[in-house]
C-alpha positions as CSV (number, residue, x, y, z in Angstrom):
1,X,0.1,-0.1,0.3
2,X,1.8,3.4,-1.1
3,X,0.8,7.2,-2.1
4,X,2.1,9.0,-4.7
5,X,3.6,11.1,-2.2
6,X,5.5,8.1,-0.7
7,X,6.0,5.8,-3.9
8,X,8.5,3.0,-3.4
9,X,8.8,-0.1,-4.5
10,X,8.9,-3.2,-2.8
11,X,10.7,-6.8,-2.9
12,X,9.1,-8.9,-0.5
13,X,10.9,-12.8,-1.0
14,X,9.1,-14.2,2.1
15,X,8.6,-18.1,1.7
16,X,5.3,-18.4,3.3
17,X,3.8,-14.6,2.0
18,X,2.2,-15.6,-0.9
19,X,0.4,-19.1,0.7
20,X,-0.6,-17.0,3.9
21,X,-2.1,-14.4,1.8
22,X,-3.8,-16.5,-0.7
23,X,-5.4,-18.9,1.9
24,X,-6.3,-17.2,5.0
25,X,-6.4,-12.8,3.9
26,X,-7.7,-12.4,0.7
27,X,-11.0,-15.0,1.2
28,X,-11.8,-12.8,4.3
29,X,-11.3,-9.3,3.4
30,X,-14.5,-9.0,1.7
31,X,-16.4,-10.1,4.7
32,X,-15.1,-6.8,6.5
33,X,-17.6,-4.0,6.5
34,X,-16.6,-1.2,4.3
35,X,-17.2,1.2,7.0
36,X,-14.5,-0.3,9.0
37,X,-11.4,2.0,8.7
38,X,-8.0,0.1,7.6
39,X,-6.1,2.5,10.4
40,X,-8.9,0.6,12.8
41,X,-7.4,-2.7,12.0
42,X,-4.0,-2.0,12.3
43,X,-4.3,0.3,15.7
44,X,-6.3,-3.2,16.7
45,X,-3.9,-5.5,15.3
46,X,-0.8,-3.7,17.2
47,X,-2.8,-3.4,20.5
48,X,-3.5,-7.6,20.7
49,X,0.3,-8.1,19.6
50,X,0.9,-5.9,22.7
51,X,-1.4,-7.7,25.3
52,X,0.1,-10.9,24.3
53,X,3.3,-9.5,24.8
54,X,1.9,-8.4,28.2
55,X,0.2,-11.7,29.1
56,X,3.1,-13.9,28.4
57,X,5.8,-11.7,30.8
58,X,3.2,-11.3,33.5
59,X,3.0,-15.5,33.4
60,X,6.5,-16.2,32.2
61,X,7.1,-17.8,36.2
62,X,5.3,-20.2,34.7
63,X,6.7,-23.2,33.6
64,X,3.9,-24.8,30.9
65,X,0.5,-24.2,30.9
66,X,-2.3,-22.3,29.4
67,X,-0.9,-19.0,29.1
68,X,1.5,-20.3,26.0
69,X,-1.5,-21.5,24.1
70,X,-3.6,-18.4,24.4
71,X,-0.5,-16.1,23.0
72,X,0.1,-17.7,19.7
73,X,-3.6,-17.3,18.9
74,X,-3.6,-13.3,20.1
75,X,0.1,-12.9,18.5
76,X,-1.5,-14.7,14.9
77,X,-4.4,-12.5,15.0
78,X,-2.6,-9.4,14.8
79,X,-0.5,-10.9,12.3
80,X,-3.9,-11.5,10.2
81,X,-5.1,-7.9,11.1
82,X,-1.1,-6.7,9.7
83,X,-1.9,-8.4,6.1
84,X,-5.6,-7.2,6.1
85,X,-5.4,-3.7,6.6
86,X,-3.8,-2.8,3.3
87,X,-6.2,-5.2,1.4
88,X,-9.0,-3.4,2.9
89,X,-7.8,-0.2,2.3
90,X,-7.3,-1.0,-1.7
91,X,-10.8,-2.9,-2.2
92,X,-12.8,-0.1,-0.1
93,X,-10.7,3.2,-1.6
94,X,-9.4,4.4,2.0
95,X,-5.6,4.2,0.9
96,X,-3.8,7.1,2.7
97,X,-0.3,7.9,3.8
98,X,-1.8,7.8,7.1
99,X,-2.3,4.0,6.8
100,X,1.2,3.4,5.1
101,X,3.1,5.5,8.2
102,X,1.0,3.8,10.7
103,X,1.7,0.1,9.2
104,X,5.5,0.8,8.9
105,X,5.6,2.8,12.6
106,X,3.6,-0.1,14.5
107,X,5.8,-2.7,12.4
108,X,8.8,-1.6,14.7
109,X,7.3,-2.1,17.4
110,X,5.6,-5.4,16.3
111,X,9.0,-6.5,15.4
112,X,10.2,-5.9,19.0
113,X,7.4,-7.5,20.6
114,X,7.8,-10.8,18.4
115,X,11.6,-11.1,19.5
116,X,10.9,-10.3,23.1
117,X,7.9,-12.9,23.2
118,X,11.2,-15.4,21.8
119,X,13.2,-14.9,24.5
120,X,10.6,-15.6,26.6
121,X,9.0,-18.9,25.5
122,X,12.5,-20.1,25.1
123,X,14.3,-18.8,28.0
124,X,17.3,-18.4,27.0
125,X,20.5,-17.2,28.9
126,X,21.3,-13.4,29.1
127,X,23.3,-13.1,26.4
128,X,21.4,-15.1,23.8
129,X,18.5,-13.0,24.9
130,X,19.9,-9.6,24.4
131,X,21.6,-9.9,21.1
132,X,18.2,-11.6,19.5
133,X,16.4,-9.1,21.0
134,X,18.1,-6.1,20.3
135,X,19.6,-7.3,16.2
136,X,15.6,-8.1,15.0
137,X,14.5,-4.1,16.2
138,X,17.8,-2.9,14.7
139,X,17.1,-4.9,11.4
140,X,13.9,-3.5,10.9
141,X,15.5,0.0,11.5
142,X,18.2,-0.8,8.9
143,X,15.3,-1.8,6.4
144,X,14.0,1.9,6.6
145,X,16.9,3.5,6.5
146,X,18.1,1.2,2.9
147,X,13.9,2.4,1.7
148,X,15.0,6.0,2.7
149,X,18.2,5.8,0.9
150,X,17.4,3.6,-2.3
151,X,13.5,3.8,-2.7
152,X,13.3,0.2,-2.3
153,X,11.6,-1.6,0.9
154,X,13.4,-5.4,0.7
155,X,12.6,-8.3,2.6
156,X,14.0,-11.3,3.0
157,X,13.3,-14.8,3.1
158,X,13.0,-15.0,6.7
159,X,10.3,-12.3,8.0
160,X,7.2,-11.6,9.5
161,X,5.2,-14.6,9.1
162,X,8.1,-17.4,9.2
163,X,9.0,-15.5,12.8
164,X,5.5,-15.4,14.0
165,X,5.3,-19.1,12.9
166,X,8.3,-20.3,14.8
167,X,7.5,-18.2,18.0
168,X,4.1,-20.2,18.1
169,X,5.8,-23.8,17.9
170,X,8.0,-22.5,20.4
171,X,5.3,-21.2,22.7
172,X,3.3,-24.3,21.6
173,X,6.2,-26.6,23.0
174,X,6.9,-24.5,26.1
175,X,2.9,-25.2,27.1
176,X,3.0,-28.5,26.7
177,X,6.4,-29.8,27.6
178,X,8.1,-26.8,30.0
179,X,10.9,-24.9,29.2
180,X,13.3,-27.2,30.9
181,X,12.5,-30.0,28.7
182,X,13.1,-27.6,25.9
183,X,17.0,-26.8,27.3
184,X,17.6,-30.6,27.6
185,X,17.6,-31.1,24.0
186,X,20.9,-30.3,22.5
187,X,22.4,-30.0,18.7
188,X,25.5,-30.7,19.0
189,X,26.8,-28.9,22.4
190,X,24.2,-25.9,22.1
191,X,20.8,-26.1,24.1
192,X,18.2,-25.7,21.2
193,X,16.5,-22.9,22.6
194,X,20.6,-20.7,22.5
195,X,21.1,-22.4,19.0
196,X,17.5,-21.0,17.6
197,X,18.2,-17.5,19.1
198,X,21.6,-17.8,17.6
199,X,20.7,-18.2,14.1
200,X,18.1,-15.5,14.6
201,X,20.7,-13.0,15.7
202,X,23.2,-14.5,12.7
203,X,20.1,-14.4,10.3
204,X,19.0,-10.8,10.7
205,X,23.2,-9.6,11.1
206,X,23.4,-11.1,7.7
207,X,19.9,-8.9,6.4
208,X,21.7,-5.9,8.2
209,X,24.9,-6.4,6.4
210,X,23.2,-7.0,3.1
211,X,21.8,-3.7,3.5
212,X,24.2,-1.5,3.8
213,X,25.8,-3.6,0.9
214,X,22.8,-2.9,-1.3
215,X,23.2,0.8,0.0
216,X,26.8,1.0,-1.2
217,X,25.9,-0.4,-4.8
218,X,23.2,2.1,-5.2
219,X,25.4,5.1,-4.6
220,X,23.9,5.5,-1.1
221,X,26.0,6.9,1.8
222,X,27.0,4.4,4.6
223,X,27.6,7.6,6.7
224,X,24.0,6.8,8.5
225,X,25.0,3.3,8.7
226,X,27.8,4.1,11.5
227,X,25.9,4.8,14.5
228,X,23.5,2.1,14.7
229,X,26.3,-0.3,14.2
230,X,28.4,1.0,17.0
231,X,25.7,1.1,19.3
232,X,24.8,-2.7,18.4
233,X,28.1,-3.4,19.0
234,X,28.3,-1.5,22.6
235,X,25.0,-2.9,23.0
236,X,26.6,-6.7,22.2
237,X,29.7,-5.6,24.4
238,X,28.0,-4.6,27.7
239,X,25.6,-8.0,27.6
240,X,29.0,-10.1,27.3
241,X,30.6,-8.4,29.8
242,X,27.8,-8.8,32.7
243,X,27.5,-4.4,32.8
244,X,24.0,-4.8,31.5
245,X,21.1,-6.8,32.8
246,X,19.0,-8.7,30.5
247,X,16.2,-6.4,30.9
248,X,18.1,-3.5,31.2
249,X,20.4,-4.1,27.9
250,X,16.6,-5.1,25.4
251,X,14.9,-1.7,26.8
252,X,18.3,0.4,25.9
253,X,18.4,-1.3,22.3
254,X,14.6,-1.5,21.8
255,X,14.4,1.8,22.4
256,X,17.5,3.5,20.4
257,X,16.8,1.5,17.4
258,X,12.9,2.0,17.1
259,X,14.0,5.7,17.3
260,X,16.2,4.9,14.6
261,X,13.2,3.2,12.1
262,X,10.9,6.4,12.9
263,X,13.4,8.7,11.7
264,X,14.2,6.7,8.9
265,X,10.5,6.8,8.1
266,X,10.6,10.7,8.6
267,X,13.1,11.3,6.2
268,X,11.4,9.4,3.5
269,X,8.1,11.4,4.2
270,X,10.2,14.6,3.8
271,X,11.7,13.3,0.7
272,X,15.0,14.0,2.3
273,X,17.7,11.6,2.5
274,X,19.2,10.1,6.0
275,X,21.4,11.7,8.1
276,X,23.8,10.4,10.9
277,X,22.2,10.7,14.2
278,X,24.7,12.0,16.4
279,X,23.1,11.4,19.7
280,X,22.5,7.4,18.9
281,X,26.9,7.8,18.7
282,X,26.0,9.5,22.3
283,X,24.4,6.1,23.3
284,X,26.9,3.8,22.0
285,X,29.5,5.9,23.9
286,X,27.9,5.7,27.4
287,X,27.1,2.1,26.8
288,X,30.6,1.4,25.8
289,X,31.6,3.2,29.2
290,X,29.6,1.1,31.2
291,X,30.9,-2.3,29.4
292,X,34.4,-0.7,29.7
293,X,33.8,0.3,33.6
294,X,32.7,-3.5,34.2
295,X,35.8,-4.8,32.4
296,X,38.3,-2.4,34.5
297,X,36.6,-2.7,38.1
298,X,34.8,-5.8,38.2
299,X,31.4,-5.0,39.3
300,X,28.7,-2.4,37.6
301,X,26.5,-1.1,40.7
302,X,22.8,-1.3,40.6
303,X,22.6,2.3,40.5
304,X,24.7,2.8,37.7
305,X,23.5,0.4,35.3
306,X,20.0,1.4,35.8
307,X,20.6,4.9,35.4
308,X,22.3,4.7,32.7
309,X,19.7,2.4,31.1
310,X,16.9,4.6,32.5
311,X,18.4,7.5,31.1
312,X,18.7,6.1,27.8
313,X,15.7,4.4,27.5
314,X,13.6,7.8,28.5
315,X,15.4,9.9,26.0
316,X,15.3,7.8,23.1
317,X,12.0,6.0,23.8
318,X,10.6,9.8,24.1
319,X,12.2,11.0,21.2
320,X,10.9,8.2,19.1
321,X,7.6,9.4,20.5
322,X,8.3,12.8,19.0
323,X,9.2,12.2,16.0
324,X,6.4,9.5,15.7
325,X,3.7,12.6,16.0
326,X,5.6,14.6,13.6
327,X,5.7,12.2,11.0
328,X,2.0,11.4,12.0
329,X,1.1,15.1,11.0
330,X,3.5,15.4,8.3
331,X,1.3,12.4,6.3
332,X,-2.0,13.6,7.9
333,X,-1.0,17.6,5.6
334,X,-0.2,14.7,2.8
335,X,-3.7,13.3,3.1
336,X,-5.3,16.9,3.2
337,X,-3.3,18.0,0.5
338,X,-4.5,14.8,-1.7
339,X,-8.0,15.3,-0.7
340,X,-8.1,19.0,-1.7
341,X,-6.3,18.4,-5.2
342,X,-9.2,15.7,-5.8
343,X,-11.9,17.9,-5.3
């Protein structure tokens, strides 16, 4: 779904997407009443996905049981909404710049929710939990950077639908057998949950590098890529050394990469090329300093860890919200200008 003002080409190589749309989305779209706004479907799906995350975190102390069967149902409802909103908009003539912005912007959050639910479902050790939970939002943000630089939105073989299906399998296995049973399965010397998140991390990292290569091949600038890269290295080091705990590292990483992604969307809306984000470089320096403190002194006081994490999460979470509001207003202006032109 694209409006002329925000035109771009899409290359989605998802393995399951054609079958998912053909059998589960397209047959049901005509059943949606025309009076329902596509944006209501987008918002409703996002809230359902957020509810799934909150539910899973609230009952994460349970080894197995009903929460792990309910959550995948909620996640699949969100997934269906995320693919039905665009089709419903086209069918009813309600395509808009605002709808596209909401779809892309909320997908940054939804991708973060899905990987965090995967981490909770698998119950993996801190390092792989942080790595996966940070690199996936980073991959989403870098995809939007490539889109803003090149005008092409590229998605790989394994993305949204494949991730949700994998999460569903993990949740059902946890609900049936418990986290200890899954950790007891080894592939070579690797516990299965660790291996799964390691593969997820490597695939997402490979996607990030491929984005950078494609931007370079098309004559784009790599300077805006430097800050996200350094920040990712800083969070990985902090997690590996124990300078940041699992929760604090995930909060910091997710908030910064969501901010980066929203900024890339705004650059594209304004028709501007992406610019380096000095604030992200500052965040990288702060996290590197916390990691260095851990390696030199040996212990990072909880006040230092949570002080740094709290400030970074609050600042970049707030900035992401501000940039999101700015983008929201900008696309509303585009829609109003389009309506005036039509009339």
